[in-house]
N, C-alpha and C positions, 0 to 999 in steps of 0.2 A: 806464460808458457808454461804448462807443469812438465815435471821431470820424468813422468811415467810414460810418456809418449814412446813406443817401440816401432813405429813406422816413420819414414821420412817423407814419403810421397804416396798419397792415394789418387788414383785416376777415378773419377766419379763420372757415370755414364759410358764405362768402358766397353760396353757392348754396342754402343752406337757407332754411327759411320766414321766420325773424326775420332771417337774414344778408343775404337780398335786400332786405328793407324798411330795414334799417340801411344798406346800401350805396346804396339810392336816396336816403335823406335826405341822406348826404354827398355825393352827386352834385349835390344841388340847394342845399345850404347851405354848401359848403366855402369857407373863408376863402381868399383869395389866398395862394398860396405855400406851402400845406399839400400834402405829397405822399402819396397813398394807393394800396395795393396790394389785390389781392383773392387770398385764398389758400383751398385746399382740395385735395381728393383728384383731381379731375378737371379737366385743363387745359381741355378743350373746352367744358365747361359753363361755366366761369369765363370764357372767352373770349366766349361767347354771352351772358353777363350783361353784361359790358363794352360789348359792342355795343347791347345793348337799353337801358342806361343812356347811351350816348352818350359814354363816357369812354374815355380812353386810359392806363390804369392799367396798372401792372406787375402781372402774373399768376405766382403762385408755387404750385407743387404742394407739398403738405405733409400728412402723415397722421399721426394719433395712433400708430400701428405703426411709424412709422419716425422714432425720435428724432433722427437726424442732419438730416432734413428740419425738424423743429421748431426745431433750434438754429440753422440758418441761417435760417430765418425770423425768430426772435428777434433774431438779430445784425443783421439788415438793417433794423430800423425802431425807432423810438422807443418806440412805442406799439402793443401788439396788442389787438384786440377779438375775443374768442372767443365764438361763438354754438353751439358744437358740444356738444350735451347728449344722453343725461343725463351731468353733469359728473363723476360718480363713475365711470363707464365709460369716457369718453374724454377727461376734462379735465386730469388731473394731469400728464401728461408735458409739456404746453404751459406749465402753471404752473411747473414744474421748469426748463423752458429759458428761460422770461422772469426767474426768479429768479436763475439762473445768469449770464444775460447782462446784468443790470442793465437789464431792458427793462420799461416800465410795461405793465400788463395789466388789461383790464376784462372782466367776463363778466356772465352773467343767473342764475347759479345761486340756486337757493331749497333748497339740499340741505346740511342741518347737518352730516353725517357727511363730505361732502366738503370743506366748509368747514372743519372741526375739523383734517382730516388735512393740509389745505393750511397751516394755522397751525402744526401741529405739525412738519411736514417743512421748511417754507420759508420761515418767518418770518425766522429768523435769517439765513439765506442772502440774503434779499431786504434786510433791513437792512444786510447787508455791502456789498452791490453798489449799494444804492441803487434798487433796483426797487420800484415802488409796485403791489402786488398788491392789486385792489380787485374784490372779489366783489360781485354783486347790484347790479347798475346799471341796472336797470328797474322795472318796477311793484313787484316785489320787489327791493330795500327802499328806492329812494329816496324816495318820499312818508313813509314812516314816519321814515327817519332824518334826512332834511332837514327835516322837519315838525317834530320834536323839536329840531333844530339852532336852527331859527328861533324857537322858544318860547324856549330857553336863551339866545339871543342877545338877545331882547327883555327877559327878566327881568334878564340881567346888566346891559344898558344902565340899565335903571330903578334897579338897585340894589335889587331886592325879594327876593334870596336865592336859595338852590338851589330846584329843582323837587322836589315831592313827587309824590302820585298824578298820573298823566298817561295820558290814554286816547286813541287813535286810533278815530274813528268812519269807517267809509266809508260816506258819507252816501247817496251814489247812484252809480250805474255802469250801463253798458251795454256789453256786448262778447262776444265768443267765447273759445274754447278750442283749442289746437292739440294734435295728436298728440305733439309734443315735450314739452308741458308733462305730458300724461298719462304719457308714457314716463319722465319723471324721478321722477313721484309714484310709479310702479309699481317702479322700480329701488329707491327708498328703503324702501317697505314690505318688499320682498324681504329686504333687509339686516335689517331690525329684526324681522321674523318669525323668522328663523333663527339672531339673534345676541342674546341676552340684555344682552351689555354694550353692544352698540351701541343697543339699546333704551333702557336707562337713560342712556346719554349724551345721547341725542337729546332725552329727556324733562327733562333739567336746565335749569332757567331760565338758567344760567350757562354753558351748554356751550361757547359761543365766547367766554368770558372770556380775557384773556391769563393769568390766575391766580386760578381759581375761589376758591382756599382765601383769598384776600384780599377777597372780595365780602360785603357786610354780609348778615347773617341777617335778612331781612325777612318771615319765614313764608312760607307757602303763596302762590305766584303761578301761578294756574290761566291756562292758554292759551286754552281754549274755554269763554268765560262768556256767559251771559245775562243782560242788566242792564236795570232801568229807567233811561230818560235822566236823569231826575233825580238818580240816583246818580252820574251823571258830572258833570253841571253843572246848576245850576237853570234854565239857559236851554233845556237840550236836552229836547224832548218826545218820546213815544213809547218804544217798546222797542227794543232790540239784541239781536243773535243771535251765535253765534260767527262769527268770520272765519276761514276755513280757513289762512291764511297767517300768521296770528298765532303758529303754533308755530315759525316761522322769523324772522319780521320782529322780534318781540320781543328776540330773542337778538342780533340784529345792532345795536339801539339800546343793549342794555345794554352791548356790545363798545364801543360808541363811548364811552359814559360811562367805561368803565375805561381805555381808550386815552388819555382826557383827564385821567387821575387823578381820576375821579368828580367832573368839573366840574358835571355836572348835579345831584348831590348824593348823599350817601351813603345817604339815606333815598328815593331815586328809585325809584318804582314804576311800571310801564308794561305795559299790556294793549291788545288790538285787538279791536274788535268790528265789526259790520256794522249799519247802520240799518235797520229794517223796517217804519218809520211809527208813527202814532199812531191807528190805526182800532181798532175794538173786536176786531177779528181779530188785530192785530198780536202777541198772545201766542202764537197759533196759529202765525202764520208764523215767529216766532223759534223755537218748537219745531220745525216742520217743517225749517228751515235746520239746526238742529243735527242733527236726526235724519239729515238728508241727507247732511251732510259725514262723519258716522260711518258711515253705510251705504256710501258710496262707498270709503272707506278699508278697510272690512271687505269689501267686494266684491272690491276688487283683491288683497287679501291672500290668498284662498282659491281655489284652482283651480278649483272647480265655478262659482263665480259670476265669476271672472275669465274664463273661457271665454266666457261671455256678453257680458260688458261689452266685452271686447277686439273683439268684432263691432259693437259699437253705438258705441265712442267712437272719435274721430279716430286716424289712423293718423300715425307719424313722417312729417314733411314736409307734412303736411295741415293747415290751419288756417282761421281765419273768412275769407268773402268779403271782396272790397274794400268792397262796400256795408255789411256788418257794421263793418269797420275803420274806414271813413269816418264812419259815423253812431254810433261809440261816445264814450263820455265816462267820465270819474269824478270825483267830489268827496269830498275827505277832510278831516274836521275834527277837530282835535285840541284836547285841553283839558287845561289843567294848573293846579294851586295851588302857590304858593311857600311857603317857610317863614314869611315874612311874613304870609300871607294874601292876598296878591295873586293875581288868577286872569286867565288869559289863554287866548284860542283862536287858533289857526292855521288858515289853509284852503290846501290844496294841491290844485289842480284843472287838468284839461287835457280838451281836445277829442281824440277819436281812441280807438279801442278800446283800453282800458288795458294790456292785456297784449302787445299787438302794435305798432299806430300809435304809441301814446305811448311805450311801451317803446323802440321804435327810436330816438326822439327823445331819450330819458334816456341810453340807450348811447351812441349818436354823441355827443352834447354832453359825457358823461363822458370819452370818449376826446380830444374837442377840448379838454376843460379841461386835461387833462395836456399836450397837444401845444403848446397856445399860452398857456397859463393864467398862466406866469411865477412870479414870488416869492411870489405870495399863497397858493399851494398848499402842502400839507404838504410840508416840505423833505426828510424822510428816507425811507427805504424801510421795507419790512415788508408784512405782510399787513393791510390797512387796511380801513376802512368807508368808504362815500361820504361820510358827514359829516366825518369825520376826513381823509380824502385831498382832498376838494374844497371843502366848506364854502361861504362865500359866493361863490365864483368859479362853481360848478355852478348855485347860486341864480340869480345873475344871468344866466347863459347860457340856463337855463330860461325865465325871464321874458320875455329877448328873443325866445324861441322861439314864445310865446304861452301860457305856462302861467301860472297864478294862483298867487302865493304869497305870503301876507300874514299879519300878526299883528295882533291887535286886544286891548288890555286890557279885561277885563270888569268888574273892580272893583280 
């Protein structure tokens, strides 16, 4: 990293839906001495945003179709926040610029194929330059990745051995969806529908592993499952349904385990579900959630139904109202058993719409972790995961920002 950089953080895509939320959070919570810039395609929109936020931050015009502008952007700052998706369509040139410049980078992608390509193309470069490329620093996949990290730390402190079956349960949530999220899903489905190799890659449980051939053979690991709560932990009542982001988050957590030389354990198995309660109707609710998840994916894959859905779902740049964002929340409970039979549960919860207000906090605090976190962060470069890159540094920052992150031993 060159000594001439005079910015600490740049928000790229700052005038987009999540970009504005992230910039607004930084404007209110920026530590003294941290210099921030706003970047995007249109200077006038960026200047208007800066005026609305009441900040005198540097403005930079940069575009995914102009590699030179991205190189200049990466070379001007220590950390780049990218909110410009779908990342498979717009994101790779900026990853390349940051990896080559030795600039730390964070984003919000939930796209397996983009993440895999980033690893294959730029992990070695980032290791050489020291750039920490950290994907998925929002609701996907920080609660999953740092939640398991918290369980691992507790078991290691107690000396109870490696983790075995571990389950993330989205116990409660309220929030909306943006057009950008739908557009990313649409982009991924287009690729896997047309490309059989991409479809097989996305379906593999270790598709983001540094070396899938070294991963343990633990049998079938289904992504979208319906379970009775007691099959997860004796204390958990009710039914669970498939969690749509399990197809991505599980691969992030497994990559963290592999990057840590399987510190969680060689028999570590991980899955994610969403709780649907314990009423007599909960089995029906679980089935409806599962059917709805499959129906949305199928509907977006085929032109006749996509034509209808495209007119009903939010457009890129649109998202939940301020009221929805403020009234949102999420509670995630994780359960694990160790090789010695000890059982733990972790809770990761926050106020604010999980995909937007809470995500803006997680993304901004991830960038701040890199900008001011110091020696406790991961020292080397590469395409990393949140748990590996940030660990306890981000956990502590999120707690200070009002998040609940805690672990309790059950037996």
